[in-house]
Each structure stands twice: as C-alpha cells, then as structure tokens.
C-alpha positions as CSV (number, residue, x, y, z in Angstrom):
1,X,186.8,77.8,73.4
2,X,190.0,76.4,73.6
3,X,193.2,78.5,74.7
4,X,195.9,76.4,74.4
5,X,199.4,76.2,76.2
6,X,201.2,73.6,75.8
7,X,198.5,71.5,74.1
8,X,197.2,71.3,77.6
9,X,194.9,74.4,79.2
10,X,192.0,75.9,77.7
11,X,189.9,79.1,78.7
12,X,187.3,81.7,77.5
13,X,188.4,84.1,74.8
14,X,186.7,87.4,75.6
15,X,185.4,89.5,72.9
16,X,185.9,93.2,72.8
17,X,183.5,95.1,70.4
18,X,183.4,99.5,69.7
19,X,180.0,100.8,70.3
20,X,180.0,101.7,67.0
21,X,178.6,98.6,65.4
22,X,174.9,99.1,67.9
23,X,175.1,101.9,65.2
24,X,173.5,99.4,63.0
25,X,170.2,98.9,64.6
26,X,169.1,102.3,64.7
27,X,170.9,102.5,60.9
28,X,168.6,99.5,59.5
29,X,165.4,101.4,59.9
30,X,162.3,99.0,60.0
31,X,164.3,95.8,60.4
32,X,165.9,97.8,63.9
33,X,163.9,96.3,66.8
34,X,162.3,98.5,69.4
35,X,163.1,97.8,73.3
36,X,165.6,95.4,71.9
37,X,168.4,94.7,75.2
38,X,172.2,93.8,74.7
39,X,174.3,93.8,77.0
40,X,177.5,95.3,77.6
41,X,180.1,97.0,79.4
42,X,181.4,100.4,78.8
43,X,185.2,101.0,78.3
44,X,186.8,103.8,77.6
45,X,189.3,103.4,74.7
46,X,192.1,105.0,76.6
47,X,194.3,103.2,79.3
48,X,194.2,100.4,77.2
49,X,190.5,99.5,78.6
50,X,191.3,99.6,82.2
51,X,188.8,101.9,83.2
52,X,184.5,100.5,82.9
53,X,181.7,102.8,83.9
54,X,180.3,101.9,86.8
55,X,177.9,102.7,89.6
56,X,177.8,102.9,92.6
57,X,174.5,100.4,93.9
58,X,174.3,102.6,97.0
59,X,174.6,106.1,96.3
60,X,173.6,105.5,92.7
61,X,176.6,107.9,91.5
62,X,178.0,107.2,88.2
63,X,182.0,107.0,87.7
64,X,184.8,104.6,86.5
65,X,186.1,101.1,88.0
66,X,188.9,99.2,87.3
67,X,187.5,96.2,87.8
68,X,186.3,94.3,85.1
69,X,183.5,91.9,86.4
70,X,180.4,92.4,88.5
71,X,176.8,94.1,87.8
72,X,178.0,97.5,88.2
73,X,180.3,98.1,85.5
74,X,177.3,95.6,83.1
75,X,175.0,98.0,81.3
76,X,171.7,97.5,79.3
77,X,171.0,99.3,75.8
78,X,167.5,99.3,75.4
79,X,166.5,100.5,71.4
80,X,164.2,103.3,71.5
81,X,163.6,103.7,67.7
82,X,164.3,106.5,65.7
83,X,168.8,105.4,66.9
84,X,168.2,106.4,70.1
85,X,169.2,104.3,73.4
86,X,168.3,103.8,77.1
87,X,171.1,102.6,79.3
88,X,170.5,100.7,82.1
89,X,172.4,98.6,84.7
90,X,172.7,95.6,85.8
91,X,172.9,96.0,89.2
92,X,170.0,98.9,89.8
93,X,167.4,97.1,87.3
94,X,165.6,99.2,84.8
95,X,164.1,101.4,87.3
96,X,167.1,103.5,87.1
97,X,168.8,105.3,83.6
98,X,171.9,106.4,83.2
99,X,170.7,110.2,82.8
100,X,171.9,113.7,82.2
101,X,169.9,117.0,83.9
102,X,171.4,120.9,84.1
103,X,172.9,123.4,82.4
104,X,175.8,121.6,83.4
105,X,174.6,118.3,82.0
106,X,175.0,116.4,85.6
107,X,175.8,112.9,84.9
108,X,173.4,111.0,87.3
109,X,171.3,107.2,87.8
110,X,167.7,108.8,87.5
111,X,164.1,107.2,87.7
112,X,163.7,105.7,84.3
113,X,161.0,107.5,82.3
114,X,160.3,109.3,79.2
115,X,163.0,111.7,79.4
116,X,165.2,113.1,77.3
117,X,168.1,113.3,79.4
118,X,167.4,109.4,79.1
119,X,167.8,109.2,75.5
120,X,171.1,108.6,73.9
121,X,172.6,108.8,70.5
122,X,175.8,106.9,69.5
123,X,178.3,108.6,67.0
124,X,180.8,106.7,65.0
125,X,184.5,108.1,64.9
126,X,186.9,107.9,62.6
127,X,189.0,105.8,64.7
128,X,187.4,103.2,65.4
129,X,185.1,104.4,68.8
130,X,182.3,106.0,69.7
131,X,180.8,108.8,71.6
132,X,177.7,108.9,73.0
133,X,175.6,111.8,72.8
134,X,172.2,112.8,75.0
135,X,169.1,114.8,73.8
136,X,169.1,116.6,76.6
137,X,172.1,118.9,75.3
138,X,170.3,118.6,71.7
139,X,173.2,115.5,70.6
140,X,176.0,118.7,71.2
141,X,177.9,117.1,74.2
142,X,179.0,113.5,74.4
143,X,179.8,111.7,77.4
144,X,183.4,112.2,78.9
145,X,185.8,110.3,82.0
146,X,188.3,111.9,83.6
147,X,190.8,109.0,84.8
148,X,193.1,112.1,86.1
149,X,190.4,113.6,88.4
150,X,187.5,110.4,88.0
151,X,185.0,112.8,86.7
152,X,182.2,111.3,84.6
153,X,180.6,114.2,82.9
154,X,179.3,115.8,79.8
155,X,181.2,118.7,78.4
156,X,180.1,121.8,77.1
157,X,181.6,121.3,74.7
158,X,182.2,118.2,72.5
159,X,185.7,118.4,70.8
160,X,186.3,114.5,69.9
161,X,189.3,114.2,71.9
162,X,189.9,110.6,73.3
163,X,188.8,111.2,76.7
164,X,185.1,111.5,74.6
165,X,185.8,107.6,73.2
166,X,184.2,104.7,74.0
167,X,184.6,100.8,72.9
168,X,181.8,98.3,74.4
169,X,183.3,94.3,75.8
170,X,181.3,92.1,75.6
171,X,182.0,88.3,77.8
172,X,179.7,86.6,75.7
173,X,180.4,83.6,73.7
174,X,178.7,85.2,71.2
175,X,179.8,88.1,69.3
176,X,176.7,90.3,68.6
177,X,178.2,92.4,66.5
178,X,175.3,93.5,64.5
179,X,171.4,93.6,65.7
180,X,169.9,95.4,62.5
181,X,170.8,93.4,59.7
182,X,170.0,89.6,59.8
183,X,170.0,87.8,56.5
184,X,168.1,84.9,58.2
185,X,164.6,85.0,58.8
186,X,163.5,85.4,62.3
187,X,160.1,84.2,63.7
188,X,159.8,87.1,65.7
189,X,162.1,90.0,66.4
190,X,164.8,88.0,68.7
191,X,164.8,84.5,67.7
192,X,165.9,82.2,65.0
193,X,163.8,80.4,62.5
194,X,162.9,76.9,63.5
195,X,165.2,75.4,60.7
196,X,168.7,76.9,62.6
197,X,168.1,74.1,65.5
198,X,167.8,71.4,62.4
199,X,170.7,70.1,60.6
200,X,171.4,71.4,57.2
201,X,172.6,71.0,53.6
202,X,174.8,73.3,53.6
203,X,178.6,72.4,53.6
204,X,180.9,74.1,56.2
205,X,183.2,77.1,54.6
206,X,186.8,77.3,55.4
207,X,189.1,80.3,55.0
208,X,192.9,79.9,55.0
209,X,195.5,82.6,55.7
210,X,197.9,81.8,52.6
211,X,201.0,81.2,54.3
212,X,199.1,77.9,56.1
213,X,200.5,74.7,54.7
214,X,198.3,72.2,53.2
215,X,198.6,70.4,55.8
216,X,196.2,72.5,57.8
217,X,194.7,72.9,54.7
218,X,193.4,69.2,54.2
219,X,193.4,68.1,58.1
220,X,190.8,70.9,59.6
221,X,187.7,70.1,57.2
222,X,188.9,66.2,57.9
223,X,188.4,66.7,61.4
224,X,185.2,68.6,61.2
225,X,183.3,66.3,58.3
226,X,184.3,63.6,60.6
227,X,182.3,65.5,63.7
228,X,179.6,66.2,61.5
229,X,179.5,62.5,60.4
230,X,178.7,61.4,64.0
231,X,177.1,65.0,65.5
232,X,174.9,65.7,62.5
233,X,175.5,69.1,60.5
234,X,174.7,71.8,62.5
235,X,175.5,74.8,60.1
236,X,176.2,77.1,58.5
237,X,179.8,76.7,59.5
238,X,182.7,78.8,58.6
239,X,186.0,78.4,60.3
240,X,189.1,81.2,59.3
241,X,192.7,80.3,60.0
242,X,194.8,82.0,60.7
243,X,199.1,81.5,59.6
244,X,202.0,83.5,61.0
245,X,202.7,85.9,58.3
246,X,201.2,89.4,59.4
247,X,200.7,90.5,55.8
248,X,199.0,86.8,55.3
249,X,196.5,87.5,58.1
250,X,195.8,91.0,57.5
251,X,194.2,89.8,53.8
252,X,192.6,87.1,55.3
253,X,191.2,89.7,58.2
254,X,190.1,91.5,55.0
255,X,188.4,89.0,53.0
256,X,186.1,88.0,56.4
257,X,185.2,91.9,56.0
258,X,184.7,91.5,52.3
259,X,182.5,89.2,52.9
260,X,180.4,90.8,56.1
261,X,179.8,93.7,53.5
262,X,178.7,91.6,50.8
263,X,176.3,90.1,52.7
264,X,175.1,93.8,54.4
265,X,175.8,92.4,57.4
266,X,178.8,94.8,58.5
267,X,180.3,97.3,56.3
268,X,183.6,96.7,55.5
269,X,185.3,99.6,57.3
270,X,183.5,98.6,60.7
271,X,184.7,95.2,60.7
272,X,188.5,96.5,59.8
273,X,188.5,98.4,62.6
274,X,187.4,95.9,64.6
275,X,189.2,92.9,63.4
276,X,192.4,94.5,62.5
277,X,192.8,96.3,66.0
278,X,194.3,94.9,69.8
279,X,193.7,92.1,71.7
280,X,190.7,89.3,70.5
281,X,190.0,91.0,67.2
282,X,190.3,88.4,64.6
283,X,193.7,89.5,63.5
284,X,195.0,88.5,67.5
285,X,194.7,85.3,66.1
286,X,198.2,86.0,63.8
287,X,199.6,87.2,66.5
288,X,198.9,85.2,68.7
289,X,200.9,82.2,66.2
290,X,203.3,84.5,65.8
291,X,204.3,85.4,69.2
292,X,204.5,81.7,70.0
293,X,206.5,80.8,67.2
294,X,209.5,83.3,68.3
295,X,209.4,82.8,71.5
296,X,209.5,79.0,71.2
297,X,206.3,77.5,73.0
298,X,203.4,76.1,71.5
299,X,200.5,78.5,72.9
300,X,197.6,79.4,70.1
301,X,193.6,79.1,70.8
302,X,190.7,78.1,68.4
303,X,186.9,79.6,69.4
304,X,183.5,79.7,68.5
305,X,183.2,83.5,68.0
306,X,179.2,83.8,67.8
307,X,177.8,84.6,64.3
308,X,174.2,84.0,65.0
309,X,173.0,87.7,64.0
310,X,174.1,86.3,60.5
311,X,172.7,82.8,60.7
312,X,176.0,81.5,60.7
313,X,178.2,79.7,63.4
314,X,181.6,81.5,63.2
315,X,185.0,80.0,64.1
316,X,188.8,81.3,64.8
317,X,191.8,79.3,64.7
318,X,195.7,80.1,65.3
319,X,198.1,78.0,63.2
320,X,197.5,74.4,64.6
321,X,201.1,73.1,66.1
322,X,200.5,69.7,65.3
323,X,198.9,69.4,62.1
324,X,201.6,72.4,60.6
325,X,204.0,69.8,62.1
326,X,205.2,72.1,65.0
327,X,206.9,72.2,68.8
328,X,206.1,68.4,68.7
329,X,202.1,68.1,69.3
330,X,200.2,65.4,67.6
331,X,198.1,66.6,64.7
332,X,195.6,64.1,66.4
333,X,195.3,67.4,69.5
334,X,194.3,69.7,66.6
335,X,191.9,67.2,65.5
336,X,190.0,66.7,68.9
337,X,190.0,70.5,68.9
338,X,188.2,71.2,66.1
339,X,185.1,68.4,67.3
340,X,185.5,70.5,70.8
341,X,184.9,74.1,69.0
342,X,182.5,72.4,66.5
343,X,180.3,70.8,69.4
344,X,180.1,73.9,70.6
345,X,177.7,74.5,66.9
346,X,176.0,71.6,67.9
347,X,174.8,73.1,71.3
348,X,174.3,76.4,70.1
349,X,172.1,75.5,67.3
350,X,169.3,73.8,70.1
351,X,169.4,77.4,71.4
352,X,167.2,80.0,68.9
353,X,167.3,83.1,71.1
354,X,169.9,86.3,70.1
355,X,169.5,87.9,73.2
356,X,173.1,87.7,74.8
357,X,172.4,87.0,78.4
358,X,169.4,84.5,77.3
359,X,171.9,82.3,75.4
360,X,174.4,83.0,77.9
361,X,172.2,81.7,80.9
362,X,170.4,78.8,78.6
363,X,173.7,77.3,77.7
364,X,173.9,76.2,81.4
365,X,176.8,76.2,83.7
366,X,180.4,76.3,82.2
367,X,181.5,72.9,83.6
368,X,178.4,71.9,81.4
369,X,178.9,74.0,78.3
370,X,182.9,73.2,78.2
371,X,182.7,69.6,80.2
372,X,180.1,68.6,77.8
373,X,182.0,69.7,74.6
374,X,185.4,68.5,75.9
375,X,183.9,65.2,76.9
376,X,182.2,64.4,73.3
377,X,185.5,65.7,71.9
378,X,187.3,62.7,73.4
379,X,185.2,59.9,72.5
380,X,184.1,61.5,69.1
381,X,187.3,61.8,68.1
382,X,188.5,58.6,69.3
383,X,185.6,56.4,68.3
384,X,186.2,58.5,64.7
385,X,189.4,57.6,64.0
386,X,189.1,53.7,65.8
387,X,186.4,53.5,63.0
388,X,189.1,54.7,60.4
389,X,186.4,57.8,59.3
390,X,189.3,59.6,60.3
391,X,193.5,59.9,59.8
392,X,195.6,58.9,62.9
393,X,198.5,61.5,62.8
394,X,200.7,60.1,65.8
395,X,203.6,62.6,65.0
396,X,204.9,64.1,67.8
397,X,206.1,63.9,71.1
398,X,203.8,62.1,72.9
399,X,200.5,60.0,71.8
400,X,197.0,61.4,71.4
401,X,195.0,59.0,69.2
402,X,192.2,56.3,69.7
403,X,194.6,54.3,71.4
404,X,195.1,56.5,74.0
405,X,191.6,57.6,74.9
406,X,191.7,56.2,79.2
407,X,195.3,57.7,79.1
408,X,193.8,61.3,78.1
409,X,190.8,60.7,80.5
410,X,192.9,59.6,83.3
411,X,195.3,62.6,83.4
412,X,192.4,64.5,83.0
413,X,190.8,63.0,86.6
414,X,194.1,63.2,88.3
415,X,193.8,67.9,86.8
416,X,190.3,67.5,88.1
417,X,191.6,66.3,91.7
418,X,194.3,68.7,92.1
419,X,191.9,71.5,91.4
420,X,189.1,70.8,93.1
421,X,191.7,69.9,96.0
422,X,192.9,73.6,96.3
423,X,189.9,75.3,95.0
424,X,187.1,73.3,96.0
425,X,185.8,73.5,92.8
426,X,182.6,71.2,92.9
427,X,181.2,73.3,95.2
428,X,181.4,75.6,92.2
429,X,179.7,73.4,89.3
430,X,177.0,76.0,89.1
431,X,178.6,79.4,88.0
432,X,177.6,80.7,84.7
433,X,180.8,82.4,84.8
434,X,184.7,81.7,83.4
435,X,185.5,84.7,85.3
436,X,186.5,81.4,88.1
437,X,189.8,80.0,89.8
438,X,187.9,76.6,88.4
439,X,188.2,77.4,85.5
440,X,190.0,74.8,84.2
441,X,188.2,72.2,86.1
442,X,184.8,73.3,84.4
443,X,186.6,72.0,81.3
444,X,188.9,68.9,82.5
445,X,186.5,67.8,85.4
446,X,183.9,68.7,83.1
447,X,184.2,66.1,80.9
448,X,184.5,63.6,83.8
449,X,180.9,64.6,84.9
450,X,179.4,64.2,81.5
451,X,181.3,60.9,81.2
452,X,179.4,59.2,84.5
453,X,176.7,60.5,83.4
454,X,176.5,59.7,80.3
455,X,177.7,55.5,81.5
456,X,174.3,56.0,83.5
457,X,172.5,56.4,80.1
458,X,174.1,56.6,76.8
459,X,177.1,57.7,75.3
460,X,174.9,60.1,72.7
461,X,172.4,61.4,75.5
462,X,173.1,64.7,74.7
463,X,172.3,64.5,70.9
464,X,169.5,62.6,71.4
465,X,168.1,63.9,75.3
466,X,169.0,66.7,76.5
467,X,169.8,69.2,73.1
468,X,166.3,68.7,71.8
469,X,164.5,69.6,75.0
470,X,166.4,72.5,75.8
471,X,165.1,75.3,74.1
472,X,161.2,74.5,75.2
473,X,162.1,73.1,79.2
474,X,165.1,75.2,80.0
475,X,168.6,74.1,81.3
476,X,167.5,72.9,84.2
477,X,164.6,71.2,83.8
478,X,165.9,69.5,80.7
479,X,168.7,68.2,82.9
480,X,166.1,66.9,85.1
481,X,164.2,65.2,82.7
482,X,167.6,63.7,81.0
483,X,168.8,62.5,83.9
484,X,166.5,61.9,86.4
485,X,167.5,63.9,89.2
486,X,168.1,68.2,89.8
487,X,171.7,69.6,89.5
488,X,172.3,69.5,93.5
489,X,171.6,65.5,93.8
490,X,174.3,65.1,90.8
491,X,176.8,67.9,92.5
492,X,176.7,65.5,95.7
493,X,176.9,62.2,93.5
494,X,179.5,64.0,91.4
495,X,181.5,64.9,95.0
496,X,181.9,61.7,96.2
497,X,182.2,59.9,92.7
498,X,186.1,61.8,92.5
499,X,186.9,60.8,95.3
500,X,187.4,57.5,95.1
501,X,190.9,56.0,93.2
502,X,191.7,56.7,89.1
503,X,191.5,52.6,88.7
504,X,187.9,52.8,90.0
505,X,186.6,55.6,87.6
506,X,188.1,54.5,84.3
507,X,185.8,51.3,84.4
508,X,182.5,53.3,83.7
509,X,184.6,54.7,80.1
510,X,183.0,53.5,77.1
511,X,185.1,50.7,74.7
512,X,186.5,52.6,71.9
513,X,185.6,51.0,68.6
C-alpha cells in the first residue's frame, strides 16, 4: 500500500469496517463456518472512534482505552453457529471470554465455557453501526460504554442510543468484510482453492470515476499489463480509480456496491454504509484527491485492499497526479505505483488462507512485504520501459524513467541510512507491524535488502523460488530454503552492508535491459 506525499513517502492504510458485516456470516446458513475466528478492535462510534473496548491483562477488568495498538484492544470473534459469537481477547487468550452475569448484567471476562452469558448476537442499526446483544438478557440488552463515566455495561433498557453503537476496526492488509458467502469454491472452510495461487486467464477489470481523464484510463491498465507480462496474471483483479468530483466519486461507489450485491457478496445498503462514510472508505480516495488539489499538495493513496473472501484482488486509488499532468509529478511514478500494488497481488496469491491473522503473519515482516514490492516495482518498471513494453512519460519536474534506476535506488539508500541512524531500524526488521517509526525504512531500506538478496541469487528469486514455497513451508522456512541462511543472520549481514558507501552498494544493482 502506498500513501504518497510529494510522490515520495508511503504507509499502510488502516481499514475501518462496521460490525454489521459479521451479520452476513450468520445470515448465510449452511455457508457459515462454525468456530471460524476473526480478529478486530471493537470501537465506539462516538468521539470519532477514539475509544476501543479493552481489557486489563492483570485484573481482567473490561473497560475502554484510547490506545489504538496492543493485544488488550484486540478481540477475536468466533462463530458458534446460529448467528451467535464468542468474543475473546488476544491478551488473555481463549481461556477467558467476554461475559455478562446477574440481574444487572455485569460485563466481565469469565472462564470460557458453554454459558449463555458468553453468547453474543449482532444487531444491525439503520445508521450503519451494530449493537452487541447477549443471550443472558434474551438479546434484549446491548453492550454500552459511557465515555463520561468510563463504565462498560448492559443497560436495563436497550434504547438504541449512540452509546450502544459499535464498529469494527481491522489493521489488516485484508478488508475481510464478508465471511459467509464466498463465490470461490474452497477446499475447506477457511482456505482458497489451489487455483488461487496459479496464473489465470481472467483479465483485470478497471473502474474509473466519470471525471478521471483518458490519460489515466489508458495509463493504469497499460502499467498493470506490463507488470502482468513480467510476473504473471494473478487474479481476478478489480482496480477502482477515483477522481476529485464528489458526485462522480459517489457514483463509482454505487457501481462498486451494486457489483457486490449482484454477486451476492455484500448487500448494497451495507456496502454503501461502509464505503461512503468517513476515513478509509472507498469514497475517502476521492476526498484525498479533492483535498490535495484544493490545498495544492501532491498527496494521494493507492492500495491492495483485500477482496480475498470474494475470490478477487481488490485495489483502490486516488487520482494519479502524474498521469493527470498535475503537480509536476511524472507519469512514470504512477506506473511504478501500479507495479508496487500489483506485486502485492502476486504475494497474496501465494497464500490461500482466509483467516486474517494467519495471512497477516504469513506474509512475513513488513520490510519483506513492502520492501519486496518496492524493489520489484522499481526494477520491474525500469525493465518494462527499457524493453519497450511500457511508454516513457518523462512529463514531470523530475525524471523517474528506466534511465534513473540507479539514481532512484541511490535516493532510497540515503534515506534508509538516515532512518536507521535515527531509529535503529535494522534492529526492527523482525517487525510485522506497520505501526512503527521505521515504517518508511521498511519500504526504502527493505527495497535495498531485497536488492542484496536478489544480487546473491537472481532477480526473479521471489517469483521462482520463495513464493512457490510460502504456502507449504511458512515464511521463515521458505526464507531459509531460498536464501540459505536464517533471517537473523541476514539482518547482521545487511547491517554491515548499509554501513558501506553509496558508490560501493550501487555496484550490486543489475543492468537494465
């Protein structure tokens, strides 16, 4: 995922989902998978989502926290069948479950067991949120948090006020929005079929807001087609591109939601509730572009936003400024951005799990995921242009064509050294979290780590050796089998490599031809 400021920096986008989407698991009857667990934060709709349901790991008291990270604010929803769920906390493990007891319906973490007070049902609200109802109250009372008193409880009367309105927050690369209706046949309840990991004949589908110029409508598919020619066609792919006009953006969201509804993947109303409201919705990409244009700053975003439960790779993008001739950014930069995002499809195609945490961890550390995508994008983009597979734009205030491959990588090296010097980022390379001061290093320094590994093996080592082993062996074992040392040994080697001069490290880069 790239969020671009001035065409340079990148970060992961975090996806907000309504709890109502879990209803679809229970609503699909035979398609629902009992004992399927999915991890989320539980966020109160009021106060702009500042409060998250949390637990004190020592006292096991249930409360709310303004802290957005940590296992104490991560909750696992396990489908029990019949539209009911058990809710456990990651910090405490499965031994304890969110429970209610007594006539006052006290909320607490109780020992997990076959108790009615640990059986939760989700009730969709007309405003897009969800109430959490408990079987001990015969589903008449719902979970409430009062930010004024800090109390979490179950009021005697379920009056549907905003203190009882909740949302899910996922920090996943996957949106995992629907769990019960998967259009792709699965080999078990929680895995995509083997065909998911093989190239397909299905061509990517592109969708553009009405105000997106023809230069973008031509440039984005052209870039992806070049990437596919280099790496293979892993799909199906849906790529949604926003412009800056609000009405055109809303019309594109309607098209997206109608497409989901027609395929019986997500109801139109639920989709519109999710994708038109607030930060991280599909419409947010339009707002990002409109704000950037209004403020005169070249910022935007693009990302692989999951879609696995629908059997697709779902992408979304704000308006590509270079292909639009704005802000002095060359269209070549936008081409590289498409390459980066599409390589995430290649990576995700080699994992078949639909379980959020398993996929998140299975991809490996952030430097490997994002650094791998960034290096493959820079190298692949340069190669495609040099071979005449891709047009050269060269229309900006700076150059970013295949002729600047070494210069682009040199800039990444200098910035990576600065971040490592300031934050000790090489020591953080084990991290699988994007919430890290070394996040930018994981992209830029990670690209150099991948360049080093590729120079010792081959430029296609990820495609031909590592990724084909990922599903069966797991990330670390596949790394050892591919690169003939464990990650810690490589980190020590990379530390020494990064202490060299720029002129010395540039010598490992391949020639572009």
